[in-house]
N, C-alpha and C positions, 0 to 999 in steps of 0.2 A: 294482415300488416298494416300497419297505422303509419301515418307522420307526424310533426308537429308543425299545429299550426298556433304563429306567434302573436299576440296581439299585443303591441308593446308601441301605444299611440305617445304624441308630443306631450299634450295633455291629458292624462289618464282619467281626471276626474271628469272635465268634461266629456269624452268620449264614452265613459260607462254611460253618463246622463244621460245623453243623444239615443244609445243605443237601449235604454229602461224605458225611455220617453214611446220608441217608435217601436218596444214590442209590451208595453203592456196596454189595457184598458183603463175607462173610467170605472175607480171604487177596487183594480186591481192591479199591483206590479207584479210583469211576471215571471215565476222563478227564477232563480242563477241559470238552471242549467239551459232554458227557454233563451236566455237573455246570449248566453256563451255559442248557442246555436248561430243565432244571428248574426253575432258579430263575428263567428267565424267566416261567416256566407260574406258579408259586406266587407269585411276588411278593416285595416285600422288607416289606411289612406282616403279613403270616401266617406260620405254621410248620407243618411237618408234624408232622399227629400221628399217622400209622402208614403203612408202605410196606413195599412187598416189589420186592426186586430180584434178576434175576435177567441172569450173566452166562456168556454160551458161547463157545469157540471150536470152527470145521472145520478148523484147519489153515491155511486161508488167512486168513478173515475172521473178525471178533469183534463178535457182536453184546450187548450192552447193553440191558436194557427193564425200568423201573420203572413201577407204578403205587402212586399215595401219597394220603393223602387228610390236605387241610386242615381248619386250623382253624376255617374260615366254612364249611364244608361243600363243596367243590368236588372233583370224582376229578382228578389229575393222572396222562397217561398219555404215557410216551417210549419210544418205543424207534430207537437209532441201529446199525448197520450199518457198520463201521469196515472197512476192508479193509487187515488189518496180523493176524498170528496173536496170540493170546491179549494183545490191545490194553487197558491200563488205565494210572493215572496212574503207574506205575513206568517202563513202557516211554514214554508218553509223554517224559518230562525225560530219557530218554537218546536222544530220537532226533536224530539227526546232520543229518538230511535235514530234507527237508520232509513235516509232519504228513500221515499216511497221509490219502489220499479215505476217505469217508464218503458215506451216504444216511441222511438221516430217513425214518422209515417211519411213525412214528408222533408227534404233539406236538399234544397236545389236553385240555383241559380242560373240564367240564362239571358242572353244580350236582347232588350227591345229591339234593338233592329233587324230581327226576325221575326219581328208581330207583322200580320201582312190585313190583318182585320179587327176591330173591336166590334162583339156583338153585346146587345142592350138590352135586357129579356121584359122590363116594368120601367116605364116611367109614366112620373104622377105629379101634380105641382108641387113646390116650394111652400108652405105656409107659414106667413106673417104669427104674432103672439097674440095677433086678432082671429086666425085661423080663415086669415083671406090669402087666395092664390101672390105670390109676389111674381111680379111682370118679369115674364124670361127667365126665371128661376124652376128648376124641374129636380127632382129627386130621382136615382136610379136605382136601381136593382136587377141581380141577375146577369152582372158585367162580366163576362169572358173574352179573353186573347186567344186570336186564333194564330199560330205560328205556320213560319212558313213550309215546316215540315211534316205539316197535319196536325200537332200537337194542339190539345184547348185547354186550357187555364181561368179555372174558374175563381174569380177573384173574393169570392166570397164575403159580399156586403150585399145590404139592403137597403138603402137609406128611406125607403118608403115605410119602415119597418126601425126606424131608430129613434131611440128618446131623447138622445142626446145630440145637443146643435153641434158641441164639440167635437163628437162623432162623425157627424155629418161634413165637417168642416176637414176634418183628416181624412175622410175618404174624396171631398172636391179635388184637396192635395194631392192626393195617388194619383187622382182620375186625368189631372190635370198635368202631372208628372209622368204620365203614360202617355197622352197625347201630344208633348213636347217634343216626348225623346222616337217616337212612332211616326210623328209627320199624321197620325189619322183623325 
């Protein structure tokens, strides 16, 4: 059984640019299937206020994963594995054959009001351009959310290992949005 999910925002160009920005990584734009999965969960009436996205390829498959927070206090998680090496939007557009097979491993949304705890497994100093610790600023990793029903969600980022400031800024926004929505 299937149902129709209609995404018809007032300003489609701005909406899809926003989804792409919150479903893509530094250097890789997410394939259309991943963006659509994210859009179906976010909905047309809401915006993403923080997200983190991971792209990895093992030589034969490509995994795209994202965790996002919406403006109405929901946590969205999407994980899709494509049966193609380094598969992103650029590759998708150049495919001459049928698109590669893919498997959706996770695609869900939960209210952040159900979060009862934030767990941080790693903390380290945030360094400036001269490799000196910034006063009062930290990088975090191995961050998990604990829900009232006992569920635990791994957010899937490690700021201590991030090479790009842009990625740390995105995860800072995600973490701040989670704290604002949960009060934790």
